[in-house]
VMD Tcl script that builds the backbone (N, CA, C; Angstrom):
set m [mol new atoms 225]
animate dup $m
set s [atomselect $m all]
$s set {name element resname resid chain x y z} {
  {N N UNK 1 A 177.278 95.626 17.066}
  {CA C UNK 1 A 176.341 95.520 18.167}
  {C C UNK 1 A 175.632 96.855 18.355}
  {N N UNK 2 A 174.329 96.823 18.442}
  {CA C UNK 2 A 173.599 98.070 18.656}
  {C C UNK 2 A 173.349 98.280 20.157}
  {N N UNK 3 A 172.727 99.394 20.469}
  {CA C UNK 3 A 172.517 99.755 21.871}
  {C C UNK 3 A 171.674 98.713 22.603}
  {N N UNK 4 A 170.672 98.171 21.947}
  {CA C UNK 4 A 169.818 97.159 22.573}
  {C C UNK 4 A 170.621 95.905 22.929}
  {N N UNK 5 A 171.532 95.511 22.043}
  {CA C UNK 5 A 172.387 94.355 22.331}
  {C C UNK 5 A 173.312 94.636 23.506}
  {N N UNK 6 A 173.843 95.861 23.589}
  {CA C UNK 6 A 174.712 96.252 24.706}
  {C C UNK 6 A 173.963 96.170 26.028}
  {N N UNK 7 A 172.731 96.659 26.031}
  {CA C UNK 7 A 171.918 96.639 27.248}
  {C C UNK 7 A 171.637 95.192 27.660}
  {N N UNK 8 A 171.265 94.355 26.698}
  {CA C UNK 8 A 170.981 92.950 27.009}
  {C C UNK 8 A 172.223 92.247 27.528}
  {N N UNK 9 A 173.384 92.562 26.969}
  {CA C UNK 9 A 174.632 91.966 27.428}
  {C C UNK 9 A 174.917 92.340 28.889}
  {N N UNK 10 A 174.688 93.590 29.250}
  {CA C UNK 10 A 174.890 94.033 30.642}
  {C C UNK 10 A 173.912 93.346 31.580}
  {N N UNK 11 A 172.675 93.201 31.158}
  {CA C UNK 11 A 171.673 92.506 31.979}
  {C C UNK 11 A 172.096 91.055 32.191}
  {N N UNK 12 A 172.563 90.397 31.123}
  {CA C UNK 12 A 173.011 89.001 31.232}
  {C C UNK 12 A 174.178 88.870 32.204}
  {N N UNK 13 A 175.111 89.821 32.178}
  {CA C UNK 13 A 176.248 89.798 33.098}
  {C C UNK 13 A 175.792 89.973 34.544}
  {N N UNK 14 A 174.826 90.866 34.778}
  {CA C UNK 14 A 174.312 91.069 36.136}
  {C C UNK 14 A 173.626 89.814 36.654}
  {N N UNK 15 A 172.843 89.165 35.818}
  {CA C UNK 15 A 172.156 87.934 36.217}
  {C C UNK 15 A 173.168 86.840 36.539}
  {N N UNK 16 A 174.226 86.728 35.748}
  {CA C UNK 16 A 175.270 85.738 35.993}
  {C C UNK 16 A 175.953 85.993 37.335}
  {N N UNK 17 A 176.228 87.254 37.646}
  {CA C UNK 17 A 176.845 87.597 38.933}
  {C C UNK 17 A 175.905 87.252 40.090}
  {N N UNK 18 A 174.620 87.539 39.924}
  {CA C UNK 18 A 173.648 87.221 40.970}
  {C C UNK 18 A 173.584 85.714 41.199}
  {N N UNK 19 A 173.585 84.950 40.112}
  {CA C UNK 19 A 173.534 83.487 40.226}
  {C C UNK 19 A 174.742 82.945 40.985}
  {N N UNK 20 A 175.909 83.551 40.790}
  {CA C UNK 20 A 177.117 83.108 41.481}
  {C C UNK 20 A 177.143 83.568 42.941}
  {N N UNK 21 A 176.456 84.667 43.239}
  {CA C UNK 21 A 176.474 85.253 44.576}
  {C C UNK 21 A 175.364 84.703 45.469}
  {N N UNK 22 A 174.254 84.283 44.895}
  {CA C UNK 22 A 173.092 83.822 45.673}
  {C C UNK 22 A 173.408 82.742 46.706}
  {N N UNK 23 A 174.190 81.696 46.386}
  {CA C UNK 23 A 174.463 80.677 47.412}
  {C C UNK 23 A 175.158 81.263 48.648}
  {N N UNK 24 A 176.087 82.177 48.443}
  {CA C UNK 24 A 176.788 82.811 49.565}
  {C C UNK 24 A 175.816 83.646 50.395}
  {N N UNK 25 A 175.005 84.446 49.739}
  {CA C UNK 25 A 174.044 85.299 50.443}
  {C C UNK 25 A 173.052 84.440 51.225}
  {N N UNK 26 A 172.564 83.384 50.620}
  {CA C UNK 26 A 171.617 82.497 51.306}
  {C C UNK 26 A 172.251 81.832 52.523}
  {N N UNK 27 A 173.531 81.459 52.419}
  {CA C UNK 27 A 174.231 80.862 53.561}
  {C C UNK 27 A 174.376 81.866 54.691}
  {N N UNK 28 A 174.747 83.096 54.353}
  {CA C UNK 28 A 174.904 84.140 55.366}
  {C C UNK 28 A 173.565 84.380 56.068}
  {N N UNK 29 A 172.494 84.454 55.310}
  {CA C UNK 29 A 171.168 84.670 55.902}
  {C C UNK 29 A 170.788 83.530 56.840}
  {N N UNK 30 A 171.086 82.303 56.463}
  {CA C UNK 30 A 170.745 81.151 57.297}
  {C C UNK 30 A 171.606 81.095 58.562}
  {N N UNK 31 A 172.889 81.357 58.417}
  {CA C UNK 31 A 173.800 81.266 59.562}
  {C C UNK 31 A 173.593 82.384 60.580}
  {N N UNK 32 A 173.162 83.543 60.123}
  {CA C UNK 32 A 173.099 84.711 61.003}
  {C C UNK 32 A 171.680 85.240 61.175}
  {N N UNK 33 A 170.709 84.365 60.997}
  {CA C UNK 33 A 169.308 84.748 61.124}
  {C C UNK 33 A 169.057 85.427 62.476}
  {N N UNK 34 A 168.430 86.581 62.427}
  {CA C UNK 34 A 168.067 87.384 63.599}
  {C C UNK 34 A 169.275 87.880 64.392}
  {N N UNK 35 A 170.444 87.956 63.722}
  {CA C UNK 35 A 171.650 88.486 64.364}
  {C C UNK 35 A 172.318 89.484 63.423}
  {N N UNK 36 A 172.782 90.607 63.969}
  {CA C UNK 36 A 173.632 91.498 63.183}
  {C C UNK 36 A 174.977 90.805 63.015}
  {N N UNK 37 A 175.570 90.971 61.851}
  {CA C UNK 37 A 176.842 90.327 61.565}
  {C C UNK 37 A 177.588 91.117 60.506}
  {N N UNK 38 A 178.887 91.123 60.591}
  {CA C UNK 38 A 179.750 91.690 59.567}
  {C C UNK 38 A 180.960 90.781 59.434}
  {N N UNK 39 A 181.391 90.555 58.204}
  {CA C UNK 39 A 182.541 89.689 57.992}
  {C C UNK 39 A 183.073 89.792 56.583}
  {N N UNK 40 A 184.090 89.004 56.329}
  {CA C UNK 40 A 184.733 88.970 55.018}
  {C C UNK 40 A 184.706 87.541 54.505}
  {N N UNK 41 A 184.310 87.381 53.260}
  {CA C UNK 41 A 184.265 86.083 52.587}
  {C C UNK 41 A 185.031 86.207 51.271}
  {N N UNK 42 A 185.313 85.070 50.661}
  {CA C UNK 42 A 185.938 85.066 49.338}
  {C C UNK 42 A 184.875 85.459 48.315}
  {N N UNK 43 A 185.204 86.411 47.466}
  {CA C UNK 43 A 184.273 86.862 46.436}
  {C C UNK 43 A 184.067 85.742 45.416}
  {N N UNK 44 A 182.806 85.371 45.151}
  {CA C UNK 44 A 182.541 84.305 44.188}
  {C C UNK 44 A 182.783 84.720 42.735}
  {N N UNK 45 A 183.020 86.000 42.508}
  {CA C UNK 45 A 183.261 86.487 41.148}
  {C C UNK 45 A 184.757 86.536 40.842}
  {N N UNK 46 A 185.538 87.195 41.715}
  {CA C UNK 46 A 186.958 87.425 41.406}
  {C C UNK 46 A 187.920 86.715 42.346}
  {N N UNK 47 A 187.418 86.160 43.468}
  {CA C UNK 47 A 188.284 85.504 44.433}
  {C C UNK 47 A 188.922 86.457 45.431}
  {N N UNK 48 A 188.577 87.745 45.348}
  {CA C UNK 48 A 189.102 88.742 46.276}
  {C C UNK 48 A 188.348 88.741 47.588}
  {N N UNK 49 A 188.507 89.818 48.352}
  {CA C UNK 49 A 187.841 89.944 49.651}
  {C C UNK 49 A 186.496 90.650 49.481}
  {N N UNK 50 A 185.442 89.964 49.909}
  {CA C UNK 50 A 184.084 90.493 49.834}
  {C C UNK 50 A 183.627 90.821 51.254}
  {N N UNK 51 A 183.440 92.094 51.542}
  {CA C UNK 51 A 182.983 92.554 52.852}
  {C C UNK 51 A 181.461 92.486 52.866}
  {N N UNK 52 A 180.922 91.820 53.891}
  {CA C UNK 52 A 179.483 91.590 53.976}
  {C C UNK 52 A 178.932 92.049 55.317}
  {N N UNK 53 A 177.671 92.456 55.307}
  {CA C UNK 53 A 176.941 92.723 56.540}
  {C C UNK 53 A 175.572 92.076 56.442}
  {N N UNK 54 A 175.073 91.649 57.604}
  {CA C UNK 54 A 173.727 91.085 57.712}
  {C C UNK 54 A 172.997 91.867 58.789}
  {N N UNK 55 A 171.807 92.338 58.462}
  {CA C UNK 55 A 171.008 93.121 59.407}
  {C C UNK 55 A 169.973 92.229 60.083}
  {N N UNK 56 A 169.974 92.229 61.417}
  {CA C UNK 56 A 169.054 91.394 62.183}
  {C C UNK 56 A 167.600 91.807 61.975}
  {N N UNK 57 A 167.345 93.100 61.871}
  {CA C UNK 57 A 165.959 93.572 61.861}
  {C C UNK 57 A 165.208 93.233 60.585}
  {N N UNK 58 A 165.897 93.029 59.445}
  {CA C UNK 58 A 165.172 92.690 58.217}
  {C C UNK 58 A 165.819 91.545 57.432}
  {N N UNK 59 A 166.956 91.044 57.899}
  {CA C UNK 59 A 167.612 89.929 57.236}
  {C C UNK 59 A 168.354 90.273 55.961}
  {N N UNK 60 A 168.498 91.540 55.665}
  {CA C UNK 60 A 169.164 91.931 54.430}
  {C C UNK 60 A 170.672 91.745 54.532}
  {N N UNK 61 A 171.258 91.371 53.403}
  {CA C UNK 61 A 172.703 91.229 53.291}
  {C C UNK 61 A 173.195 92.243 52.268}
  {N N UNK 62 A 174.256 92.947 52.617}
  {CA C UNK 62 A 174.899 93.889 51.711}
  {C C UNK 62 A 176.350 93.480 51.567}
  {N N UNK 63 A 176.932 93.779 50.400}
  {CA C UNK 63 A 178.305 93.385 50.180}
  {C C UNK 63 A 179.055 94.343 49.279}
  {N N UNK 64 A 180.359 94.367 49.473}
  {CA C UNK 64 A 181.229 95.197 48.655}
  {C C UNK 64 A 182.583 94.503 48.522}
  {N N UNK 65 A 182.975 94.211 47.292}
  {CA C UNK 65 A 184.251 93.568 47.023}
  {C C UNK 65 A 185.345 94.630 46.963}
  {N N UNK 66 A 186.533 94.271 47.458}
  {CA C UNK 66 A 187.668 95.189 47.413}
  {C C UNK 66 A 188.188 95.399 45.993}
  {N N UNK 67 A 187.872 94.470 45.083}
  {CA C UNK 67 A 188.323 94.585 43.700}
  {C C UNK 67 A 187.489 95.625 42.971}
  {N N UNK 68 A 188.167 96.538 42.299}
  {CA C UNK 68 A 187.470 97.602 41.563}
  {C C UNK 68 A 186.534 97.002 40.509}
  {N N UNK 69 A 185.347 97.596 40.392}
  {CA C UNK 69 A 184.340 97.202 39.407}
  {C C UNK 69 A 183.828 95.774 39.572}
  {N N UNK 70 A 183.922 95.239 40.791}
  {CA C UNK 70 A 183.376 93.903 41.045}
  {C C UNK 70 A 182.034 94.076 41.766}
  {N N UNK 71 A 181.733 93.223 42.724}
  {CA C UNK 71 A 180.446 93.254 43.410}
  {C C UNK 71 A 180.319 94.438 44.358}
  {N N UNK 72 A 179.115 94.993 44.411}
  {CA C UNK 72 A 178.776 96.056 45.351}
  {C C UNK 72 A 177.264 96.194 45.330}
  {N N UNK 73 A 176.601 95.792 46.421}
  {CA C UNK 73 A 175.144 95.859 46.450}
  {C C UNK 73 A 174.635 96.107 47.868}
  {N N UNK 74 A 173.386 96.534 47.941}
  {CA C UNK 74 A 172.693 96.700 49.200}
  {C C UNK 74 A 171.259 96.249 48.993}
  {N N UNK 75 A 170.788 95.362 49.870}
  {CA C UNK 75 A 169.390 94.928 49.797}
  {C C UNK 75 A 168.528 95.921 50.535}
}
mol reanalyze $m
mol bondsrecalc $m
mol representation Tube
mol addrep $m
């Protein structure tokens, strides 16, 4: 595998994680629209604890999984 294949493989993994996470993020946005919120959900990637926040002022959701090297993002 060359460097280009490695990069494409990482991109494919990120897209797969996003596809698995999108339904949860969309649900959080719908349930907490225009409200600040923080909570814990089951991580759709590893089944661990996913800490989430929703910001009322812009609707962004951020998350961080307790499992090392799993999900961690900020919108």
